[in-house]
Steps between C-alpha positions, in 0.01 A plus 500: 500500500708400198727201526864540418634349180853367489677486165812292467721575200661221299812642328569179310146504368532862386828420326342204323215716374730780381700247294209286384439422130164681521664824618771462234237457229302802620808722510604382153149570364504851644849573364400377154191724508720800585745415221216462250346834603840668455530370146621145553701340226874507512511841672376380842576163655382321813718316747380301799696313763489376855707704743611400845173610662242527220422469132539811288439615146630802314451674169798666340597676182686262272581722204619849429154582364342384826739707708434803281122451526525481880733800519288726279142377542517296823313215332610238752429721800156586362425132439528404868122513551467207257647279772223569747244231546 
């Protein structure tokens, strides 16, 4: 007969991991890879910050050319796979 396993969650530990420098660096690396795959340069920029519960990173269009490229060719949307792995 299998023994029962008891798992006790540690919310403070989870919060520390989600805001850790290692997680921040990984998110930043992934966002930069997405921006580069979309065309990089001045058209797409990366922003990363620590929120109230976790670190986050985002890629956004920074120029009119970037917005036009996303609107017509979906370059940023199509570049999302570059952030995997």
